[in-house]
C-alpha positions as CSV (number, residue, x, y, z in Angstrom):
1,M,-64.4,-31.1,32.1
2,H,-61.8,-30.7,34.6
3,P,-57.9,-31.1,34.1
4,D,-57.7,-33.3,37.1
5,D,-60.1,-36.0,35.3
6,W,-56.8,-37.0,33.6
7,Y,-55.0,-39.8,35.4
8,L,-51.3,-39.8,34.7
9,T,-48.8,-42.8,35.4
10,E,-45.5,-44.0,34.3
11,D,-46.6,-47.7,34.8
12,V,-47.6,-49.3,31.6
13,D,-49.3,-52.1,33.0
14,D,-51.4,-49.7,35.0
15,F,-52.1,-47.8,32.0
16,L,-53.2,-50.9,29.9
17,A,-55.3,-52.2,32.9
18,R,-57.2,-48.9,33.0
19,A,-57.4,-48.3,29.0
20,G,-56.7,-51.6,27.3
21,E,-60.3,-52.4,26.6
22,F,-61.1,-48.9,25.3
23,L,-58.2,-48.9,23.1
24,R,-59.0,-52.5,21.6
25,S,-62.7,-51.2,21.0
26,R,-61.4,-49.0,18.1
27,P,-57.8,-50.4,17.1
28,G,-57.5,-48.3,14.1
29,P,-57.7,-45.0,15.3
30,H,-55.7,-46.2,18.4
31,V,-52.9,-47.8,16.5
32,M,-50.0,-45.7,18.0
33,Q,-51.3,-45.6,21.7
34,L,-51.4,-49.5,21.3
35,T,-48.0,-49.7,19.6
36,W,-46.1,-47.7,21.7
37,A,-47.8,-49.0,24.9
38,E,-46.6,-52.7,23.9
39,R,-43.1,-51.5,22.9
40,V,-42.7,-50.0,26.5
41,R,-44.2,-53.1,28.1
42,K,-41.8,-55.3,26.2
43,R,-38.6,-53.1,26.4
44,G,-39.1,-51.5,29.6
45,A,-39.0,-47.8,30.5
46,D,-35.4,-47.9,31.2
47,A,-34.7,-48.5,27.6
48,F,-36.0,-45.0,26.7
49,G,-33.5,-43.0,28.8
50,A,-33.5,-41.2,31.9
51,E,-37.0,-39.7,31.4
52,A,-39.7,-42.6,31.5
53,P,-42.4,-42.6,29.2
54,V,-45.8,-41.2,30.6
55,F,-49.3,-42.5,29.9
56,G,-52.6,-40.7,30.6
57,V,-56.4,-41.7,31.0
58,L,-59.4,-39.5,30.7
59,E,-61.9,-40.9,33.0
60,R,-65.4,-39.6,33.4
61,A,-68.2,-41.4,35.2
62,G,-66.2,-44.7,35.5
63,E,-65.7,-44.8,31.6
64,V,-62.5,-44.3,29.5
65,R,-63.0,-41.4,27.1
66,A,-59.5,-40.7,26.0
67,T,-55.7,-41.5,26.2
68,F,-52.3,-40.1,25.5
69,Y,-48.7,-41.2,25.7
70,R,-45.7,-38.9,26.1
71,L,-42.2,-40.4,24.9
72,P,-38.8,-38.8,25.4
73,P,-37.7,-36.6,24.1
74,R,-41.2,-34.8,24.5
75,V,-43.1,-36.6,21.9
76,L,-47.0,-36.5,22.4
77,G,-49.3,-38.9,20.9
78,L,-53.2,-38.6,21.5
79,S,-56.2,-40.8,20.8
80,P,-58.8,-38.9,19.2
81,L,-60.1,-35.8,21.5
82,S,-62.8,-33.4,21.4
83,P,-61.6,-29.8,21.4
84,E,-62.9,-29.7,25.4
85,Q,-60.8,-32.8,26.1
86,A,-57.6,-31.5,24.3
87,D,-58.0,-27.9,26.3
88,S,-58.2,-29.9,29.6
89,L,-55.3,-32.2,28.7
90,A,-53.2,-29.1,27.6
91,A,-54.1,-27.6,30.9
92,R,-53.2,-30.3,33.1
93,L,-49.7,-31.0,31.2
94,A,-49.0,-27.2,31.5
95,A,-49.8,-27.3,35.2
96,L,-47.6,-29.9,35.7
97,G,-44.6,-28.4,34.0
98,H,-44.4,-30.7,31.3
99,S,-42.6,-29.6,28.1
100,L,-43.5,-30.7,24.6
101,G,-41.4,-30.9,21.3
102,S,-44.5,-32.1,19.3
103,V,-48.0,-33.5,19.1
104,S,-49.2,-36.2,16.8
105,A,-52.8,-37.5,16.0
106,D,-55.5,-37.5,13.9
107,H,-55.4,-34.0,12.3
108,S,-58.4,-32.6,14.0
109,T,-57.2,-33.6,17.4
110,A,-53.8,-32.5,16.6
111,T,-55.0,-29.2,15.5
112,A,-57.3,-28.9,18.6
113,F,-54.4,-29.7,20.8
114,A,-52.1,-27.4,19.1
115,G,-54.1,-24.7,19.6
116,A,-54.7,-25.4,23.5
117,W,-51.0,-25.6,24.1
118,Q,-50.6,-22.4,22.5
119,R,-53.2,-20.8,24.8
120,H,-51.8,-22.3,27.8
121,T,-48.1,-22.2,27.2
122,G,-47.5,-19.6,24.8
123,A,-45.6,-22.1,22.5
124,T,-46.1,-21.5,18.8
125,P,-47.1,-24.6,16.9
126,K,-46.1,-25.2,13.2
127,I,-47.6,-28.1,11.2
128,R,-45.3,-30.5,9.8
129,D,-45.1,-30.7,6.0
130,T,-45.6,-34.2,5.6
131,R,-49.1,-35.4,6.2
132,L,-50.2,-38.6,6.7
133,R,-53.3,-40.8,5.8
134,L,-54.2,-44.0,8.0
135,Y,-55.7,-46.8,5.8
136,R,-57.6,-50.0,7.0
137,L,-57.7,-53.0,4.8
138,G,-61.2,-54.0,3.6
139,T,-61.1,-56.8,0.9
140,L,-57.7,-57.4,-0.2
141,T,-57.4,-57.5,-4.0
142,P,-54.2,-58.6,-5.2
143,P,-53.2,-57.0,-8.7
144,E,-53.6,-59.1,-11.9
145,P,-51.3,-60.2,-12.8
146,M,-48.6,-60.2,-10.1
147,P,-45.1,-59.5,-11.2
148,A,-43.0,-62.5,-11.8
149,G,-41.3,-63.7,-8.6
150,R,-42.1,-64.6,-5.0
151,G,-42.1,-63.4,-1.5
152,R,-39.6,-64.6,0.9
153,V,-39.9,-63.9,4.7
154,L,-36.8,-63.0,6.2
155,G,-35.5,-64.6,9.4
156,E,-32.8,-64.0,12.0
157,Q,-30.2,-65.2,9.7
158,D,-31.1,-62.3,7.3
159,L,-30.5,-59.7,9.8
160,E,-27.7,-58.0,7.5
161,Q,-30.1,-57.8,4.7
162,V,-32.8,-56.5,6.9
163,M,-30.7,-53.8,8.5
164,F,-29.6,-52.8,4.8
165,W,-33.2,-52.5,3.5
166,C,-34.5,-50.6,6.8
167,G,-31.5,-48.2,6.3
168,E,-32.3,-47.5,2.7
169,F,-35.8,-46.8,3.6
170,A,-35.0,-44.5,6.5
171,K,-32.6,-42.6,4.1
172,A,-35.3,-42.5,1.5
173,V,-38.0,-41.0,4.0
174,G,-35.5,-38.5,5.6
175,E,-35.5,-40.3,9.0
176,V,-32.4,-39.6,10.9
177,V,-31.6,-43.0,12.9
178,S,-28.5,-45.2,13.2
179,I,-29.2,-48.9,12.0
180,D,-26.5,-51.3,12.7
181,A,-25.9,-54.4,14.8
182,D,-25.3,-52.4,17.9
183,S,-28.3,-50.0,17.8
184,W,-30.8,-52.3,16.0
185,A,-32.5,-53.6,19.1
186,S,-33.3,-50.0,20.1
187,T,-34.9,-49.0,16.7
188,R,-38.6,-49.2,15.8
189,Y,-37.5,-51.5,12.8
190,A,-36.6,-54.5,15.4
191,D,-39.8,-55.6,16.2
192,K,-41.2,-56.3,12.8
193,R,-41.5,-59.2,10.3
194,Y,-40.4,-58.5,7.0
195,T,-40.9,-60.0,3.5
196,L,-38.7,-59.5,0.4
197,W,-39.9,-59.7,-3.0
198,E,-37.6,-61.3,-5.3
199,T,-37.5,-61.9,-9.0
200,P,-37.3,-65.4,-10.5
201,D,-33.6,-65.4,-10.4
202,G,-33.5,-64.6,-6.6
203,A,-32.9,-60.9,-7.0
204,P,-34.6,-58.6,-4.0
205,V,-36.3,-56.1,-5.2
206,S,-38.9,-54.9,-2.9
207,I,-39.5,-55.2,0.9
208,A,-42.4,-54.6,3.3
209,G,-42.8,-55.1,7.0
210,M,-45.4,-55.8,9.5
211,N,-45.7,-55.1,13.3
212,P,-46.8,-57.8,15.7
213,L,-50.4,-58.6,16.4
214,I,-51.5,-56.0,19.0
215,G,-55.3,-55.8,20.2
216,G,-56.3,-58.0,17.3
217,Q,-54.8,-55.5,14.6
218,I,-51.5,-55.6,12.6
219,Q,-49.9,-52.4,11.2
220,V,-48.0,-52.8,7.8
221,D,-44.9,-50.8,8.6
222,V,-42.1,-50.2,5.8
223,V,-42.7,-50.7,2.3
224,Y,-39.9,-49.7,-0.1
225,T,-38.3,-50.3,-3.6
226,P,-35.4,-49.0,-4.8
227,A,-35.8,-45.7,-7.2
228,D,-34.5,-47.9,-10.4
229,L,-36.9,-50.6,-9.8
230,R,-40.3,-48.7,-9.2
231,G,-43.2,-48.8,-11.4
232,R,-42.9,-52.6,-11.9
233,G,-45.4,-53.6,-9.4
234,Y,-43.2,-54.9,-6.8
235,A,-44.4,-52.8,-4.0
236,A,-47.7,-54.1,-4.6
237,A,-46.5,-57.7,-4.6
238,A,-44.8,-57.2,-1.4
239,T,-47.6,-55.4,0.4
240,V,-50.0,-58.0,-0.8
241,E,-47.6,-60.7,0.6
242,V,-47.4,-59.0,4.2
243,S,-51.2,-58.3,4.2
244,R,-52.0,-61.9,3.7
245,A,-49.7,-62.9,6.3
246,A,-51.3,-60.5,8.6
247,L,-54.8,-62.0,8.0
248,A,-53.2,-65.3,8.4
249,A,-51.7,-64.4,11.9
250,G,-55.3,-63.8,13.1
251,A,-55.6,-60.0,12.7
252,R,-59.0,-58.8,12.4
253,D,-57.9,-55.3,11.1
254,V,-54.8,-54.4,9.2
255,V,-53.6,-50.9,8.8
256,L,-50.8,-48.9,7.3
257,F,-50.0,-45.2,7.0
258,A,-48.9,-43.3,3.6
259,D,-47.9,-40.2,2.7
260,A,-51.2,-38.1,1.8
261,A,-49.2,-36.0,-0.8
262,N,-48.1,-39.1,-2.8
263,P,-50.5,-40.0,-5.4
264,T,-48.8,-43.3,-6.3
265,S,-48.8,-44.6,-2.9
266,N,-52.4,-43.9,-2.0
267,A,-53.6,-45.1,-5.4
268,L,-51.9,-48.5,-5.0
269,Y,-53.1,-48.9,-1.4
270,Q,-56.7,-48.1,-2.6
271,R,-56.4,-50.7,-5.5
272,L,-55.3,-53.3,-3.2
273,G,-58.4,-52.8,-0.8
274,Y,-57.2,-50.2,1.7
275,R,-59.8,-47.6,2.6
276,T,-59.1,-44.3,4.3
277,L,-59.6,-44.2,8.0
278,A,-58.2,-40.8,9.1
279,D,-55.9,-38.0,8.1
280,W,-52.9,-37.7,10.6
281,G,-51.0,-34.4,11.5
282,T,-48.1,-33.4,13.8
283,Y,-47.7,-30.2,14.9
284,E,-44.1,-29.0,16.2
285,F,-43.5,-26.4,19.0
286,A,-41.2,-23.5,18.8
287,C,-37.7,-24.1,20.8
288,A,-38.3,-27.8,20.4
289,E,-35.2,-30.1,20.4
290,P,-34.3,-32.2,17.6
291,E,-36.0,-35.5,17.8
292,V,-33.3,-37.8,16.4
293,G,-34.3,-41.2,15.6
294,Q,-37.7,-40.8,17.5
295,E,-40.5,-42.1,15.2
296,G,-43.4,-41.9,17.7
297,D,-44.5,-38.7,16.1
298,R,-43.2,-39.4,12.5
299,Q,-45.1,-42.5,11.4
300,A,-42.7,-43.0,8.4
301,D,-44.8,-45.9,7.4
302,R,-44.9,-45.1,3.8
303,V,-44.9,-46.9,0.7
304,I,-41.9,-46.0,-1.9
305,G,-42.2,-48.1,-4.9
């Protein structure tokens, strides 16, 4: 396998024309590829600063075998790669003078690339402590009984409430991001639809969000319950509501990430019918600049509740 087999482009439409069918053929493992390509397509490359996002496609014998994206500041996301594919990509990026702050992918792919990047550049990889698990919904199984209350879909008139809840979630998972009216449109939270679980008296107690339908798939993203309200089934109820909404919106697959080290969230998702698809890993490289507010490699899509 030759490094030049990787085709690189800053044109997201070109990338999707080449790789879209490949990505949609396995939307679960390609969830971040699909998500970020769509965000760049909708927002435009200029929204990401002076350095444009870069996309790549590995093609052999006329077939797409793998893809990557590189977002500022130096965040690399990968589709599943073999060790040979990971090495050829590392060689190509190193030869072109690309610098990387981190790489994120399924654990085996991320590990293979981190080793290859070290061989080709001398950069020392360090695995991020937080390990994530990617789940895909099988048969949705609501808890019995559901907690008293109802789900309420939030609209444009609820923006202040949405920003408050997303800010609380971000603080809880240690995500450094500014969430206010001025910055809202540029955050990863802006393109989601949110549902609040409310008690019978209308008090909001838990929130869950979901990304738009992309490639026949919807990602449940952001599930949060305040600490003093946990253990009462509110997160389960909110997750069920958005999972149902995703299916009603036409999703063939519904996926989400959970902190692999959190037994509560993993047990909850499994009870609701979610099944493990892949373990996810992120490696950071020595001398990397801080990646403030960049979630391309953080995947903070965890249940807290």
